C-alpha positions, -999 to +999 in steps of 0.1 A: +025+171+155+001+178+127+008+185+091-011+214+077-022+199+041-049+209+020-057+187-010-073+201-040-100+175-049-116+195-076-082+195-093-080+157-089-115+154-105-103+175-135-073+153-137-093+121-138-119+137-164-090+147-187-080+110-188-116+099-192-119+122-222-086+106-236-099+071-232-135+081-243-150+070-210-183+086-201-187+076-165-167+055-140-182+032-115-153+031-090-153+003-064-117-001-052-107+014-017-079+034-034-103+050-058-129+057-032-104+074-010-084+092-037-116+110-051-137+113-019-110+121+008-129+097+031-121+063+045-148+040+031-143+004+042-176-011+031-185-025-001-192+008-020-190+027-052-184+061-065-199+074-097-176+098-115-194+113-146-175+133-174-201+160-166-221+164-134-214+158-098-198+127-083-220+104-060-210+079-034-230+048-025-220+031+006-236+012+035-266+026+052-249+026+086-220+048+074-237+075+051-237+103+076-200+097+087-187+095+050-206+126+041-191+144+070-155+133+060-158+138+023-159+170+002-185+151-018-220+155+000-239+134-025-237+102-004-265+077-007-272+044+012-274+009+000-282-022+018-294-059+013-330-051+013-355-046-016-353-011-031-318-005-017-296-029-036-265-015-050-265-022-087-301-010-095-291+023-078-260+026-099-278+019-130-306+044-123-278+070-115-259+064-148-294+066-167-302+100-150-268+112-161-277+102-197-250+076-201-271+045-204-258+040-239-223+054-232-190+038-222-188+029-186-155+024-169-155-003-141-126-015-120-119-052-126-089-073-125-066-088-098-047-076-067-029-095-041-049-082-011-083-096-005-100-062+001-088-042-029-124-038-040-124-047-077-160-051-091-176-085-082-185-108-110-220-106-097-221-068-097-206-067-132-231-091-147-260-072-129-249-039-144-246-054-179-281-067-175-295-033-162-276-013-190-277-035-220-269-007-245-238+005-226-202-005-233-179-015-204-142-008-202-117-015-175-107+018-158-085+003-132-053+009-152-063+046-159-068+052-120-035+032-113-016+057-136-031+087-121-024+077-086+012+067-094+024+101-096+022+119-062+010+156-057+032+178-034+007+175-006+006+137-009+045+137-003+039+157+029+014+131+041+036+102+031+064+118+048+045+124+081+033+087+080+069+077+076+079+098+106+052+079+125+067+046+117+103+059+128+086+066+161+073+031+163+107+015+156+123+038+181+097+026+208+105-009+198+144-004+201+140+011+236+117-017+249+126-048+231+135-077+257+141-113+257+107-128+272+083-106+254+058-120+230+056-109+194+022-094+202+036-073+231+061-060+207+032-051+182+014-033+210+044-012+220+048-001+184+011+005+178+007+026+211+036+047+201+025+053+166-011+061+177+002+086+201+023+104+172-009+105+150-014+071+133-050+066+123-049+029+114-023+002+110-040-005+076-023-037+063-046-067+060-015-091+070-021-086+107-016-049+116+020-047+128+039-077+115+062-091+141+084-122+138+112-137+160+136-167+155+124-194+130+093-174+122+115-148+105+129-174+082+100-192+063+113-197+028+107-167+007+082-157+035+071-121+036+039-122+057+044-123+096+014-113+116+025-113+154+018-144+175+023-152+212+057-167+206+082-157+232+114-138+220+143-159+231+182-151+234+199-154+200+167-146+181+166-121+153+134-101+155+117-087+125+096-057+130+073-045+101+054-016+109+023+002+092+009+035+099-017+057+082-019+095+085-049+113+069-055+084+046-017+081+035+005+051+045+037+044+062+055+011+058+087+004+076+105-029+082+136-031+105+155-059+121+169-066+156+193-092+171+188-104+207+224-104+216+255-107+193+246-125+161+261-157+152+286-161+122+257-173+101+235-145+110+262-120+104+268-133+071+231-130+061+229-096+077+259-083+055+243-097+023+210-083+034+224-047+040+242-048+007+211-058-012+192-030+005+216-003-005+219-016-039+182-013-044+177+021-029+209+034-049+194+022-082+159+035-077+167+066-098+146+085-124+149+068-156+160+035-143+144+004-158+125-016-130+137-051-145+173-039-144+170-027-108+157-061-098+184-079-116+210-059-099+196-067-063+193-104-074+230-104-084+240-093-049+221-122-035+238-145-059+273-131-050+267-140-014+252-175-021+218-165-013+201-167-048+175-192-035+169-173-003+159-140-015+123-131-026+123-120-062+101-091-058+119-059-047+091-034-039+056-023-044+037+009-048+023+031-020+002+061-015-033+068-001-056+043+014-059+010-008-028+020-028-003-007-019+007-027-049+011-009-082+037-011-096+058-040-086+097-040-085+103-075-105+120-086-135+090-098-154+062-083-175+047-058-175+068-042-147+102-048-162+092-025-192+086+004-168+110+031-156+111+050-123+097+084-131+097+117-108+068+119-086+066+081-080+068+068-044+078+030-043+084+008-014+119-005-016+116-042-003+142-069+004+132-103+019+163-124+026+153-156+046+175-185+053+156-213+072+176-225+104+195-192+103+171-162+102+152-139+081+154-101+074+130-077+056+134-041+044+102-022+034+107+016+032+089+042+010+113+058-015+104+091-033+117+093-068+127+128-075+139+147-105+176+144-094+177+112-072+155+099-045+147+103-009+140+076+016+112+089+035+117+071+069+151+078+085+155+044+106+189+031+096+190-001+073+216-019+094+200-042+121+202-032+157+220-053+184+200-055+216+219-062+247+207-092+267 
């Protein structure tokens, strides 16, 4: 099944330039994966940069070995190579491009800061220092918050792509549900899901936490643990199994976690499951336009406290999602600066609940939620309640 979607990249460029004018930025040197994909429409995994001038055509600089493919995949045809050899280093080429545009004394936007994923693509200290050395009369400003704000609000075409990516993760969970057995390894489960999602159109499993995250038994229950790359651990009777799937469709992400019991759950597992389900529904119900993010986080925490799991629930209840590289901003936590933000129409945010009690089990929800004018929509359709697998 394909989704006929045509993104207006020139309109995106105008949107960025309007913000550049507001912030008096003359040219942006974008280095993050999310910026490269959002502006170019191409998957660019290498250390790369995109020049976005206030006036003039954008330019992409990427590794020599991938120039022709990026040129073919992007609407931007001005794609140039860089490499670790004399005459092809990245920073001098960027500086020369900025000079040729007449902005060597202007205000240059760069992307610096910190994200939790190792491959976010913020400008390296060495790159920043070199650009300042090569452009001594320029003023540098952090453009990352501006790009984060622009990409926070999804275009109608982006919603279609995100919905399709979520449909693909539903396919993956259905394949797991139909095949899951005692005696399988976690990696086998990952392979079942991956194969089903690839057949449904997924381009990449995208996450840097191991692709499809599968955990069983004690591996679901690391204290506050929310990262479970699959291993060769064998699934046992009585285990609960956590299946956290990641798809990508035409550069847009799906992220869906679901939980399974191998046989009837124990009393302690059932108690944990009941608290988890209530926390999940509370979170989703409160992700409404105008709701304060900090207040939503408090409401979910209060559910955990009521059930006696205040020390077992991870205090973060979601993160952003969108196109490639867009997987953190904003967080759903009761701490600054996030607790000052409100949910607004057009945002798509991952609803996340991680509830782990060592020696009992752990459960995880991740599901994209589209904030609408009059409510919200959970994009994947897999139920929140854990499945019980007969053994």
